[in-house]
Backbone as a chain_set.jsonl record, in Angstrom:
{"seq": "SSTTTTTTTTDTTNTIAKETILQTIPKFTGDIQQIPPIYSAIRKNGKRLYEQARSGKTEEDLQIEPRNVTIYSLDYTDAPPDIVMPEIMKQGEELDEEEMDDETKQQSKEQQSLIHTYQNLYKPFGLQTYCGGGTYIRSLVRDIGRDLGTYATMISLVRTKQGPFELEHCLDKEDWNADKIYECIRASEKLFLDEEEEMEEES", "coords": {"N": [[-112.667, 22.363, 3.877], [-115.083, 24.981, 4.362], [-115.102, 28.467, 4.582], [-116.093, 31.699, 5.843], [-114.758, 34.829, 5.703], [-113.951, 37.935, 7.183], [-112.06, 40.608, 6.232], [-109.655, 43.118, 6.956], [-108.013, 45.543, 5.167], [-105.289, 47.783, 5.229], [-104.334, 50.95, 4.102], [-102.389, 53.675, 3.75], [-102.644, 55.606, 1.806], [-105.105, 55.214, 0.883], [-105.981, 53.983, -1.545], [-106.662, 51.518, -2.52], [-108.614, 49.777, -4.624], [-111.71, 48.013, -5.187], [-111.594, 46.596, -7.555], [-108.867, 46.124, -7.823], [-108.384, 44.341, -5.746], [-109.939, 42.213, -6.639], [-108.468, 41.47, -8.862], [-106.225, 40.481, -7.663], [-106.978, 38.266, -6.083], [-107.251, 35.775, -7.655], [-104.598, 34.88, -7.746], [-104.233, 33.468, -5.489], [-105.522, 31.059, -5.528], [-106.029, 27.521, -6.102], [-103.276, 25.193, -5.98], [-101.12, 26.282, -3.626], [-98.379, 27.829, -1.846], [-97.951, 28.543, 1.58], [-96.86, 30.351, 4.439], [-97.249, 29.323, 7.681], [-98.924, 31.098, 10.384], [-97.108, 32.713, 13.026], [-98.257, 32.564, 15.514], [-99.382, 29.809, 16.102], [-100.204, 26.297, 16.473], [-98.319, 24.636, 15.471], [-95.409, 22.594, 15.629], [-91.973, 23.356, 16.087], [-88.582, 22.773, 16.323], [-89.154, 21.258, 18.533], [-90.99, 22.675, 20.058], [-94.153, 24.407, 20.416], [-95.12, 26.831, 17.999], [-96.465, 29.156, 18.901], [-95.695, 29.255, 21.549], [-92.991, 29.83, 21.374], [-93.165, 32.283, 20.133], [-94.319, 33.819, 22.138], [-92.228, 33.919, 23.845], [-90.658, 35.764, 22.755], [-89.485, 35.384, 20.278], [-89.219, 35.93, 16.733], [-90.742, 35.752, 13.397], [-88.631, 35.798, 11.618], [-86.566, 34.855, 13.23], [-87.369, 32.207, 13.659], [-87.66, 31.104, 11.15], [-89.876, 29.898, 9.641], [-91.054, 27.212, 7.759], [-92.545, 27.155, 4.479], [-95.759, 25.779, 3.572], [-97.575, 23.419, 1.577], [-100.778, 24.077, 0.393], [-104.249, 23.834, -0.543], [-106.441, 25.881, -2.281], [-109.569, 25.77, -3.229], [-111.615, 27.455, -4.09], [-112.071, 30.996, -4.096], [-113.655, 33.803, -3.203], [-114.607, 37.206, -3.49], [-116.401, 39.193, -1.154], [-118.703, 41.635, 0.115], [-118.089, 43.34, 3.204], [-119.824, 42.442, 6.204], [-122.328, 44.662, 7.544], [-122.179, 45.039, 10.367], [-119.58, 44.595, 10.894], [-118.075, 46.536, 9.757], [-117.801, 48.792, 11.408], [-116.302, 48.556, 14.448], [-117.712, 47.448, 17.578], [-116.726, 48.742, 19.836], [-116.196, 51.255, 18.932], [-118.586, 52.441, 18.682], [-119.575, 53.348, 21.016], [-121.167, 55.787, 22.896], [-122.198, 57.177, 20.746], [-124.857, 57.98, 20.645], [-125.202, 59.967, 22.488], [-126.486, 62.982, 23.837], [-125.346, 66.067, 22.939], [-125.871, 68.437, 24.285], [-126.222, 67.658, 26.88], [-123.744, 67.0, 27.738], [-120.713, 67.42, 29.623], [-117.757, 69.519, 29.43], [-115.49, 67.839, 29.28], [-116.576, 65.381, 28.472], [-117.601, 66.13, 26.007], [-115.232, 66.615, 24.615], [-114.159, 64.04, 24.602], [-116.07, 62.804, 23.033], [-115.686, 64.088, 20.588], [-113.12, 63.206, 19.969], [-113.652, 60.518, 19.675], [-115.375, 60.522, 17.468], [-113.576, 61.382, 15.592], [-111.878, 59.168, 15.488], [-113.662, 57.294, 14.434], [-114.132, 58.421, 11.934], [-111.571, 58.204, 10.859], [-111.325, 55.412, 10.836], [-113.328, 54.682, 8.999], [-112.415, 55.832, 6.669], [-109.76, 55.141, 6.331], [-109.342, 52.404, 6.767], [-110.08, 49.427, 5.033], [-112.505, 47.336, 4.998], [-113.353, 44.057, 3.849], [-114.903, 41.058, 2.578], [-114.241, 37.493, 2.367], [-115.042, 34.507, 0.738], [-114.271, 31.237, 1.027], [-113.334, 27.996, -0.185], [-111.513, 25.461, 0.963], [-108.631, 23.26, 1.319], [-107.545, 20.896, 3.88], [-105.439, 22.047, 6.572], [-105.027, 24.622, 5.771], [-104.291, 27.945, 6.588], [-106.279, 30.566, 7.286], [-105.683, 33.05, 8.294], [-103.061, 33.417, 7.402], [-103.5, 33.411, 4.665], [-105.013, 35.76, 4.347], [-103.135, 37.622, 5.277], [-101.146, 37.334, 3.274], [-102.483, 38.148, 0.976], [-102.839, 40.845, 1.575], [-100.145, 41.666, 1.567], [-99.519, 41.237, -1.115], [-101.042, 43.198, -2.209], [-99.583, 45.337, -1.552], [-99.78, 46.363, 0.989], [-101.07, 46.037, 4.33], [-102.89, 43.398, 5.901], [-105.44, 42.024, 7.953], [-107.239, 39.429, 9.603], [-110.437, 39.841, 10.863], [-112.706, 38.557, 11.49], [-114.1, 35.287, 11.469], [-115.867, 32.62, 10.098], [-116.572, 29.287, 10.11], [-118.117, 27.554, 7.718], [-118.533, 25.048, 6.726], [-117.499, 21.71, 7.308], [-116.181, 18.837, 6.3], [-118.898, 16.605, 6.036], [-120.514, 18.232, 7.499], [-122.458, 21.152, 7.942], [-123.019, 24.666, 8.614], [-125.669, 24.948, 9.394], [-126.151, 22.612, 10.711], [-125.186, 22.915, 13.202], [-125.445, 23.149, 16.785], [-127.043, 25.433, 18.743], [-125.829, 27.158, 21.64], [-127.684, 27.636, 23.665], [-129.368, 25.553, 23.312], [-128.206, 23.307, 24.289], [-128.697, 20.329, 25.582], [-129.429, 17.052, 26.903], [-131.264, 15.63, 25.233], [-131.265, 17.099, 22.795], [-128.573, 16.963, 22.079], [-128.223, 14.196, 21.737], [-129.936, 13.843, 19.601], [-128.558, 15.248, 17.628], [-126.291, 13.647, 17.414], [-127.347, 11.324, 16.299], [-128.203, 12.378, 13.866], [-125.73, 13.036, 12.824], [-124.571, 10.545, 12.39], [-126.115, 9.671, 10.254], [-125.347, 11.521, 8.305], [-122.675, 10.803, 7.902], [-123.021, 8.22, 6.881], [-124.402, 8.786, 4.514], [-122.406, 10.212, 3.197], [-120.457, 8.223, 2.851], [-121.826, 6.521, 1.117], [-121.991, 8.155, -1.141], [-119.303, 8.361, -1.813], [-118.724, 5.725, -2.488], [-120.338, 5.411, -4.74], [-119.106, 7.19, -6.478], [-116.659, 5.96, -6.83]], "CA": [[-113.597, 23.117, 4.691], [-115.52, 26.231, 3.77], [-115.114, 29.513, 5.591], [-116.385, 33.068, 5.48], [-113.796, 35.647, 6.405], [-113.969, 39.373, 7.0], [-110.685, 41.064, 6.222], [-109.408, 44.546, 6.895], [-106.73, 45.945, 4.615], [-105.015, 49.162, 5.561], [-103.478, 51.594, 3.129], [-102.376, 55.07, 4.17], [-103.052, 56.485, 0.722], [-106.524, 54.938, 0.637], [-106.136, 53.851, -2.996], [-106.948, 50.146, -2.926], [-109.965, 49.666, -5.168], [-112.267, 46.666, -5.221], [-111.111, 45.95, -8.774], [-107.499, 45.678, -7.566], [-108.501, 43.143, -4.918], [-110.468, 41.157, -7.501], [-107.388, 41.028, -9.729], [-105.231, 39.795, -6.831], [-107.511, 37.03, -5.508], [-106.94, 34.539, -8.4], [-103.224, 34.427, -7.475], [-104.237, 32.673, -4.268], [-106.366, 29.876, -5.699], [-105.301, 26.36, -6.584], [-102.229, 24.706, -5.084], [-100.234, 27.391, -3.298], [-97.575, 27.684, -0.637], [-98.15, 29.605, 2.557], [-96.127, 30.208, 5.693], [-98.202, 29.389, 8.801], [-98.709, 32.218, 11.299], [-96.24, 32.384, 14.15], [-99.129, 32.149, 16.626], [-100.087, 28.589, 15.709], [-99.824, 25.148, 17.314], [-97.313, 23.829, 14.783], [-94.159, 22.419, 16.388], [-90.683, 23.554, 15.439], [-87.534, 22.62, 17.337], [-89.716, 20.613, 19.717], [-91.917, 23.534, 20.802], [-95.201, 25.054, 19.641], [-94.712, 28.149, 17.512], [-96.994, 30.236, 19.737], [-94.891, 29.316, 22.773], [-91.753, 30.523, 21.043], [-93.515, 33.684, 19.858], [-94.536, 34.483, 23.426], [-90.925, 34.092, 24.507], [-89.985, 36.891, 22.12], [-88.914, 35.07, 18.974], [-89.949, 36.461, 15.582], [-90.789, 34.867, 12.232], [-87.277, 35.741, 11.077], [-85.776, 33.986, 14.105], [-87.795, 30.819, 13.57], [-87.559, 30.622, 9.766], [-90.969, 28.942, 9.457], [-91.077, 26.7, 6.388], [-93.841, 27.216, 3.798], [-96.469, 24.511, 3.407], [-98.466, 23.334, 0.423], [-102.206, 24.011, 0.71], [-105.098, 23.959, -1.724], [-107.602, 26.772, -2.214], [-110.416, 25.357, -4.349], [-112.294, 28.651, -4.586], [-111.872, 32.172, -3.248], [-114.52, 34.843, -3.765], [-114.735, 38.481, -2.784], [-117.735, 39.586, -0.708], [-118.707, 42.854, 0.919], [-118.04, 43.092, 4.644], [-121.114, 42.635, 6.874], [-122.438, 46.009, 8.123], [-121.801, 45.1, 11.773], [-118.134, 44.45, 10.991], [-117.44, 47.737, 9.233], [-117.422, 49.624, 12.535], [-116.275, 47.749, 15.667], [-118.636, 47.862, 18.629], [-116.068, 49.654, 20.768], [-116.174, 52.598, 18.361], [-119.949, 52.958, 18.644], [-119.947, 53.814, 22.34], [-121.354, 57.224, 23.042], [-122.694, 57.808, 19.528], [-126.204, 58.512, 20.799], [-125.241, 60.941, 23.568], [-126.95, 64.323, 23.497], [-124.23, 66.973, 23.221], [-126.294, 69.462, 25.238], [-126.143, 67.101, 28.22], [-122.354, 66.654, 28.023], [-119.805, 68.422, 30.164], [-116.686, 69.817, 28.479], [-114.619, 66.679, 29.135], [-117.298, 64.389, 27.682], [-117.663, 66.644, 24.637], [-113.925, 66.405, 24.02], [-114.036, 62.603, 24.354], [-116.947, 62.494, 21.91], [-115.028, 64.583, 19.374], [-112.005, 62.303, 19.688], [-114.225, 59.263, 19.194], [-115.851, 60.747, 16.106], [-112.382, 61.457, 14.754], [-111.446, 57.786, 15.288], [-114.625, 56.666, 13.53], [-113.861, 58.964, 10.6], [-110.323, 57.58, 10.421], [-111.593, 54.0, 10.547], [-114.144, 54.546, 7.796], [-111.714, 56.323, 5.497], [-108.43, 54.572, 6.197], [-109.39, 50.949, 6.742], [-110.929, 48.919, 3.965], [-112.976, 45.966, 5.282], [-114.056, 43.305, 2.812], [-115.077, 39.667, 2.961], [-113.796, 36.438, 1.475], [-115.69, 33.204, 0.883], [-113.303, 30.297, 0.471], [-113.45, 26.551, 0.0], [-110.088, 25.135, 0.985], [-108.23, 21.965, 1.83], [-107.08, 20.859, 5.256], [-104.135, 22.637, 6.852], [-104.967, 26.014, 5.319], [-104.45, 28.999, 7.601], [-106.923, 31.727, 6.678], [-104.929, 34.235, 8.722], [-101.925, 33.561, 6.496], [-104.056, 33.766, 3.358], [-105.353, 37.184, 4.416], [-101.858, 38.344, 5.376], [-100.441, 37.307, 1.996], [-103.241, 38.992, 0.044], [-102.478, 42.213, 1.914], [-98.781, 41.932, 1.094], [-99.548, 41.321, -2.572], [-101.647, 44.491, -2.527], [-98.651, 46.383, -1.162], [-100.226, 46.955, 2.245], [-101.214, 45.059, 5.4], [-104.257, 42.9, 6.059], [-105.635, 41.148, 9.105], [-108.564, 38.83, 9.693], [-111.143, 40.315, 12.058], [-113.866, 37.69, 11.736], [-114.019, 34.029, 10.735], [-116.965, 31.675, 10.306], [-116.424, 28.027, 9.367], [-119.471, 27.232, 7.264], [-118.639, 23.635, 6.37], [-116.361, 20.855, 7.632], [-116.614, 17.509, 5.905], [-120.316, 16.594, 5.701], [-121.25, 19.118, 8.408], [-122.616, 22.548, 7.555], [-123.34, 25.558, 9.726], [-127.048, 24.709, 9.81], [-126.19, 21.427, 11.568], [-124.654, 23.257, 14.53], [-126.408, 23.264, 17.876], [-126.845, 26.664, 19.513], [-125.464, 26.897, 23.032], [-128.88, 27.612, 24.519], [-130.069, 24.287, 23.078], [-127.401, 22.192, 24.79], [-129.292, 19.442, 26.581], [-129.201, 15.65, 26.545], [-132.099, 15.223, 24.103], [-130.798, 17.76, 21.574], [-127.246, 16.434, 21.744], [-128.423, 12.842, 21.215], [-130.553, 14.015, 18.286], [-127.48, 15.646, 16.714], [-125.425, 12.478, 17.194], [-128.032, 10.453, 15.333], [-128.159, 13.056, 12.566], [-124.347, 12.955, 12.357], [-124.377, 9.194, 11.867], [-126.748, 9.615, 8.933], [-124.519, 12.301, 7.389], [-121.502, 9.994, 7.574], [-123.465, 7.132, 6.019], [-124.692, 9.371, 3.199], [-121.128, 10.55, 2.571], [-119.823, 6.962, 2.441], [-122.537, 6.033, -0.059], [-121.605, 8.996, -2.266], [-117.944, 7.997, -2.187], [-118.781, 4.425, -3.155], [-120.922, 5.607, -6.052], [-118.11, 7.862, -7.3], [-115.586, 5.013, -7.148]], "C": [[-113.952, 24.409, 3.995], [-115.607, 27.282, 4.86], [-115.532, 30.835, 4.992], [-115.505, 33.957, 6.334], [-114.058, 37.117, 6.149], [-112.556, 39.88, 7.21], [-110.64, 42.578, 6.269], [-108.052, 44.768, 6.252], [-106.523, 47.403, 4.967], [-104.048, 49.743, 4.559], [-103.517, 53.096, 3.403], [-102.794, 56.025, 3.063], [-104.486, 56.22, 0.287], [-106.818, 54.755, -0.855], [-106.459, 52.43, -3.45], [-108.41, 50.035, -3.358], [-110.409, 48.209, -5.168], [-111.729, 45.902, -6.431], [-109.69, 45.397, -8.591], [-107.501, 44.396, -6.743], [-108.97, 41.966, -5.764], [-109.388, 40.613, -8.437], [-106.344, 40.216, -8.962], [-105.693, 38.416, -6.388], [-107.166, 35.763, -6.309], [-105.524, 34.014, -8.172], [-103.173, 33.459, -6.29], [-105.221, 31.512, -4.332], [-105.546, 28.749, -6.297], [-104.306, 25.873, -5.547], [-101.225, 25.831, -4.854], [-99.386, 27.026, -2.078], [-97.872, 28.839, 0.299], [-97.329, 29.299, 3.807], [-97.134, 30.331, 6.832], [-97.913, 30.587, 9.701], [-97.863, 31.786, 12.494], [-97.055, 31.983, 15.379], [-100.005, 30.994, 16.148], [-99.524, 27.439, 16.532], [-98.8, 24.241, 16.641], [-96.044, 23.757, 15.632], [-92.94, 22.674, 15.502], [-89.62, 23.556, 16.53], [-88.101, 22.091, 18.661], [-90.697, 21.442, 20.507], [-92.97, 24.107, 19.864], [-94.717, 26.436, 19.206], [-95.211, 29.266, 18.425], [-96.227, 30.373, 21.048], [-93.593, 30.085, 22.524], [-91.995, 31.995, 20.742], [-93.692, 34.453, 21.159], [-93.233, 34.708, 24.187], [-90.094, 35.181, 23.836], [-89.39, 36.622, 20.756], [-89.82, 35.576, 17.844], [-89.983, 35.429, 14.453], [-89.395, 34.702, 11.624], [-86.39, 34.807, 11.914], [-86.079, 32.509, 13.839], [-87.68, 30.229, 12.17], [-88.603, 29.531, 9.497], [-91.048, 28.517, 7.985], [-92.476, 26.84, 5.775], [-94.447, 25.828, 3.65], [-97.361, 24.575, 2.174], [-99.906, 23.209, 0.898], [-102.989, 24.187, -0.593], [-106.287, 24.864, -1.439], [-108.463, 26.464, -3.434], [-111.174, 26.537, -4.951], [-112.09, 29.778, -3.576], [-112.624, 33.328, -3.881], [-114.586, 36.062, -2.852], [-116.188, 38.698, -2.363], [-117.617, 40.907, 0.041], [-118.686, 42.483, 2.393], [-119.426, 43.291, 5.244], [-121.166, 44.013, 7.532], [-121.961, 46.098, 9.567], [-120.301, 44.919, 11.973], [-117.435, 45.756, 10.612], [-117.0, 48.678, 10.342], [-117.449, 48.789, 13.812], [-117.175, 48.326, 16.747], [-118.015, 48.895, 19.561], [-116.086, 51.087, 20.265], [-117.573, 53.209, 18.265], [-120.374, 53.563, 19.974], [-120.065, 55.337, 22.35], [-121.913, 57.915, 21.825], [-124.03, 58.515, 19.733], [-126.32, 59.535, 21.93], [-125.692, 62.3, 23.046], [-125.87, 65.314, 23.905], [-124.594, 68.028, 24.244], [-126.185, 68.977, 26.682], [-124.715, 66.75, 28.621], [-121.629, 67.788, 28.736], [-118.653, 68.581, 29.177], [-115.791, 68.611, 28.228], [-115.268, 65.616, 28.255], [-117.401, 64.82, 26.224], [-116.349, 66.392, 23.903], [-113.723, 64.935, 23.673], [-114.869, 62.189, 23.155], [-116.324, 62.937, 20.596], [-113.879, 63.649, 18.976], [-112.516, 60.986, 19.122], [-114.71, 59.405, 17.756], [-114.688, 60.822, 15.127], [-111.856, 60.054, 14.458], [-112.355, 57.067, 14.298], [-114.373, 57.117, 12.095], [-112.603, 58.327, 10.022], [-110.56, 56.141, 10.011], [-112.315, 53.844, 9.215], [-113.376, 54.916, 6.536], [-110.348, 55.689, 5.277], [-108.469, 53.064, 6.031], [-110.432, 50.464, 5.739], [-111.397, 47.499, 4.269], [-113.617, 45.333, 4.039], [-114.11, 41.851, 3.244], [-114.495, 38.721, 1.924], [-114.595, 35.17, 1.776], [-114.754, 32.19, 0.233], [-113.665, 28.847, 0.765], [-112.032, 26.022, -0.124], [-109.836, 23.748, 1.566], [-107.736, 22.061, 3.263], [-105.696, 21.473, 5.406], [-103.99, 24.078, 6.409], [-105.147, 26.962, 6.506], [-105.037, 30.234, 6.915], [-106.216, 33.008, 7.083], [-103.752, 34.489, 7.793], [-102.385, 33.97, 5.099], [-104.355, 35.257, 3.3], [-104.089, 38.037, 4.457], [-101.183, 38.454, 4.014], [-101.161, 38.129, 0.932], [-102.906, 40.456, 0.299], [-101.094, 42.571, 1.391], [-98.749, 42.076, -0.42], [-100.145, 42.645, -3.029], [-100.733, 45.661, -2.153], [-99.024, 47.071, 0.13], [-100.259, 45.866, 3.308], [-102.674, 44.624, 5.483], [-104.32, 41.992, 7.268], [-107.059, 40.615, 9.1], [-109.234, 39.301, 10.978], [-112.391, 39.495, 12.357], [-113.71, 36.431, 10.895], [-115.191, 33.137, 11.101], [-116.699, 30.439, 9.457], [-117.824, 27.556, 8.995], [-119.652, 25.769, 6.89], [-117.351, 22.915, 6.771], [-116.773, 19.421, 7.338], [-118.084, 17.53, 5.515], [-121.147, 17.589, 6.52], [-121.269, 20.557, 7.894], [-123.083, 23.356, 8.758], [-124.746, 25.299, 10.276], [-127.178, 23.485, 10.72], [-125.71, 21.723, 12.989], [-125.778, 23.43, 15.549], [-126.096, 24.525, 18.671], [-126.633, 26.346, 20.99], [-126.691, 26.797, 23.934], [-129.692, 26.322, 24.366], [-129.283, 23.069, 23.565], [-128.14, 21.46, 25.904], [-129.179, 18.019, 26.044], [-129.99, 15.231, 25.3], [-131.587, 15.803, 22.784], [-129.453, 17.2, 21.119], [-127.37, 15.029, 21.143], [-129.029, 12.901, 19.811], [-129.499, 14.385, 17.236], [-126.545, 14.48, 16.412], [-126.051, 11.542, 16.17], [-128.005, 11.057, 13.936], [-126.761, 12.972, 11.965], [-124.066, 11.589, 11.746], [-124.954, 9.066, 10.466], [-125.903, 10.381, 7.9], [-123.293, 11.504, 6.953], [-121.871, 8.842, 6.64], [-123.745, 7.625, 4.614], [-123.403, 9.684, 2.454], [-120.422, 9.295, 2.077], [-120.485, 6.416, 1.177], [-122.152, 6.832, -1.299], [-120.212, 8.633, -2.751], [-117.902, 6.667, -2.921], [-119.329, 4.553, -4.565], [-119.908, 6.254, -7.012], [-116.98, 6.921, -7.718], [-116.095, 3.887, -8.044]], "O": [[-113.209, 24.883, 3.136], [-116.127, 27.016, 5.943], [-115.356, 31.076, 3.798], [-115.51, 33.847, 7.56], [-114.356, 37.508, 5.02], [-111.934, 39.615, 8.239], [-111.493, 43.246, 5.686], [-107.046, 44.244, 6.73], [-107.479, 48.177, 5.001], [-103.055, 49.108, 4.202], [-104.575, 53.717, 3.298], [-103.25, 57.134, 3.342], [-105.019, 56.919, -0.575], [-107.79, 55.308, -1.369], [-106.522, 52.17, -4.652], [-109.322, 50.184, -2.545], [-109.586, 47.294, -5.15], [-111.443, 44.708, -6.343], [-109.351, 44.343, -9.129], [-106.723, 43.478, -7.005], [-108.462, 40.853, -5.625], [-109.394, 39.427, -8.768], [-105.661, 39.368, -9.538], [-104.886, 37.489, -6.321], [-106.816, 34.752, -5.699], [-105.269, 32.828, -8.38], [-102.199, 32.728, -6.112], [-105.697, 31.038, -3.3], [-104.507, 28.979, -6.917], [-104.484, 26.12, -4.355], [-100.559, 26.276, -5.789], [-99.652, 26.045, -1.382], [-98.027, 29.98, -0.138], [-97.135, 28.141, 4.177], [-97.81, 31.354, 6.938], [-96.772, 31.043, 9.772], [-97.907, 30.63, 12.913], [-96.61, 31.168, 16.187], [-101.183, 31.163, 15.837], [-98.501, 27.582, 17.203], [-98.451, 23.191, 17.182], [-95.655, 24.735, 16.271], [-92.887, 22.265, 14.342], [-89.747, 24.255, 17.535], [-87.616, 22.417, 19.744], [-91.203, 20.98, 21.53], [-92.724, 24.276, 18.67], [-94.002, 27.119, 19.939], [-94.478, 30.216, 18.7], [-96.118, 31.469, 21.597], [-93.158, 30.884, 23.353], [-91.162, 32.849, 21.044], [-93.265, 35.603, 21.27], [-93.148, 35.573, 25.058], [-88.984, 35.491, 24.269], [-88.843, 37.53, 20.131], [-91.04, 35.637, 17.997], [-89.347, 34.379, 14.533], [-89.023, 33.617, 11.176], [-85.57, 34.066, 11.373], [-85.176, 31.673, 13.799], [-87.612, 29.011, 12.008], [-88.261, 28.395, 9.17], [-91.1, 29.357, 7.087], [-93.477, 26.663, 6.469], [-93.731, 24.827, 3.61], [-97.836, 25.642, 1.783], [-100.223, 22.339, 1.71], [-102.449, 24.632, -1.606], [-107.04, 24.649, -0.489], [-108.121, 26.856, -4.55], [-111.354, 26.614, -6.166], [-111.956, 29.547, -2.375], [-112.272, 33.783, -4.969], [-114.616, 35.955, -1.626], [-117.105, 38.418, -3.135], [-116.546, 41.25, 0.54], [-119.202, 41.437, 2.785], [-120.14, 44.21, 4.842], [-120.146, 44.489, 8.03], [-121.396, 47.117, 9.965], [-119.8, 45.07, 13.088], [-116.338, 46.043, 11.091], [-115.942, 49.299, 10.241], [-118.523, 48.352, 14.226], [-117.377, 49.538, 16.822], [-118.694, 49.813, 20.021], [-116.003, 52.029, 21.054], [-117.731, 54.348, 17.824], [-121.414, 54.217, 20.056], [-119.186, 56.059, 21.879], [-122.094, 59.132, 21.847], [-124.311, 59.523, 19.085], [-127.43, 59.929, 22.289], [-125.321, 62.71, 21.947], [-125.514, 65.398, 25.081], [-123.732, 68.479, 24.999], [-126.069, 69.786, 27.603], [-124.49, 66.254, 29.725], [-121.893, 68.964, 28.488], [-118.583, 67.85, 28.189], [-115.373, 68.377, 27.094], [-114.611, 65.019, 27.402], [-117.304, 63.995, 25.315], [-116.339, 66.009, 22.733], [-113.196, 64.602, 22.611], [-114.457, 61.345, 22.358], [-116.425, 62.229, 19.594], [-113.693, 63.343, 17.798], [-111.914, 60.406, 18.219], [-114.488, 58.523, 16.927], [-114.795, 60.385, 13.981], [-111.439, 59.765, 13.336], [-111.887, 56.326, 13.433], [-114.396, 56.313, 11.163], [-112.566, 57.957, 8.849], [-110.068, 55.691, 8.977], [-111.963, 52.989, 8.402], [-113.647, 54.384, 5.46], [-109.832, 55.699, 4.159], [-107.709, 52.506, 5.239], [-111.52, 51.029, 5.624], [-110.752, 46.542, 3.841], [-114.327, 45.997, 3.284], [-113.424, 41.46, 4.188], [-114.285, 39.087, 0.767], [-114.795, 34.814, 2.937], [-114.475, 32.27, -0.964], [-114.223, 28.522, 1.813], [-111.417, 26.121, -1.185], [-110.699, 23.151, 2.21], [-107.533, 23.152, 3.796], [-104.882, 21.426, 4.484], [-102.951, 24.698, 6.639], [-106.053, 26.789, 7.321], [-104.389, 30.865, 6.079], [-106.154, 33.955, 6.299], [-103.471, 35.633, 7.436], [-101.736, 34.777, 4.434], [-104.002, 35.936, 2.336], [-103.987, 39.047, 3.76], [-100.706, 39.523, 3.635], [-100.517, 38.74, 0.079], [-102.712, 41.224, -0.644], [-100.894, 43.653, 0.839], [-98.04, 42.93, -0.953], [-99.804, 43.156, -4.096], [-101.059, 46.821, -2.402], [-98.645, 48.219, 0.362], [-99.544, 44.87, 3.193], [-103.58, 45.397, 5.172], [-103.365, 41.277, 7.571], [-107.978, 41.29, 8.638], [-108.661, 39.175, 12.061], [-113.056, 39.718, 13.368], [-113.249, 36.487, 9.755], [-115.473, 32.925, 12.28], [-116.609, 30.527, 8.233], [-118.62, 27.202, 9.865], [-120.779, 25.295, 6.749], [-116.253, 23.444, 6.596], [-117.611, 18.854, 8.038], [-118.492, 18.39, 4.734], [-122.338, 17.766, 6.265], [-120.249, 21.101, 7.473], [-123.487, 22.803, 9.781], [-124.98, 25.419, 11.478], [-128.181, 23.328, 11.416], [-125.817, 20.874, 13.874], [-126.901, 23.806, 15.211], [-125.0, 24.663, 19.213], [-127.192, 25.384, 21.517], [-126.733, 25.976, 24.85], [-130.579, 26.031, 25.168], [-129.658, 21.931, 23.281], [-128.193, 21.934, 27.039], [-128.871, 17.812, 24.87], [-129.454, 14.559, 24.419], [-131.488, 15.095, 21.782], [-129.226, 16.989, 19.928], [-126.704, 14.711, 20.158], [-128.676, 12.104, 18.941], [-129.539, 13.901, 16.105], [-126.062, 14.34, 15.289], [-125.367, 11.032, 15.283], [-127.812, 10.352, 12.946], [-126.61, 12.851, 10.749], [-123.405, 11.486, 10.713], [-124.357, 8.431, 9.596], [-125.763, 9.939, 6.759], [-122.916, 11.525, 5.781], [-121.123, 8.525, 5.716], [-123.379, 6.974, 3.635], [-123.299, 9.46, 1.248], [-119.845, 9.303, 0.989], [-119.809, 5.914, 0.278], [-122.001, 6.268, -2.382], [-119.96, 8.599, -3.955], [-117.134, 6.5, -3.869], [-118.851, 3.887, -5.484], [-119.854, 5.917, -8.195], [-116.415, 7.054, -8.803], [-115.328, 2.998, -8.413]]}, "num_chains": 1, "name": "protein.A"}
């Protein structure tokens, strides 16, 4: 499958350069091992990991075994502009200070301080990856952060391809009706047939 990921790395000294990230990324391509995230549907000791996590158990308690996954390609991209600053941090940006009371002014100053901290402390960037089944992008992002000597979390994920299906084949929610759905089913059948023909030609 192919995915587009927006990642945030955090570093209190604000010294992680793009070049450093680019040097780290190749370590996570090819056949690698990764430990699945604790909040996942994998079963261990007869229970889902997320169920055990909610009961208070940690990764150390569960000793989650690493799994073999394949990352065919992994490329750095800039973070989309709308990801760089979360929507919650934009509230009140357009307020006229002259119309604010003292309490609102104080709240606005605190918000601007948070925005400044976010822009200068957190380092959002994107990843474009083509990977094999069973890959956890959350774990990939986590491990890249650890290799950089900091922390990283995934804040956005878009699956752009799964098997023969690409993002352009998706049906928008507002278009959900019997005719459109049937049209997509017919298109899906053709995609599967085309894929089978390609596989036969390759063999």
